C-alpha positions, 0 to 999 in steps of 0.5 A: 877470926872476924866471925869469932867477934861477938860484937859483929855477930850481935849486929849481924843478928840485929840487922837480920832481925830487922830485915825479917821484921820488915818481911812481916810488916810487908805482909801485914800491909799487903793484907790490910783488907783481907777478912779475919787477917790478924796482924803479926810481929816478931819478938823484940830483938832485945828479948831474943838477946836476953834469951840467948845470954840466959840460954847460951843459945846461938844469937843468930839462930834464935833471931832467925827462928824467932816466932811470929806474935799476933799484935794487939788491936782492934779489929775492923767489922770484917775482923781484920786487925791490921792498922796501916798507920800503926804498921808504917810507924812500926816500919820506920822504927825498924828502918832506924834499927836496921841502920843502927845495926849496919852503922855499928857493923861498919864503925867496928870494921873501921876500928879493926882496920885502924888497929891494924894500920890499914887506911880507911 
């Protein structure tokens, strides 16, 4: 029954997307001095959600298979496009989105417990 709730599926996919995005950002930061390395990012979760709603495809599957895209930026003389400041700001935003997803998931479960009469 719990697996059939759309809100829980959405928040789970949102948290998974944020975790995957952190991995991509970490790779960018690790390669900040690698010549010709191009910074990457994932498609925003909002776009994945919209695509899922339009196509009827599974949100979790689309989120986990979302393609990497190169981020626009000025290249250093060695061809590297990673901006450490930009990656750190994006990382902080991603932490906020991950925390929001977990909070929504937790509050949904709390409301379900309340509805069936269990003490929270």
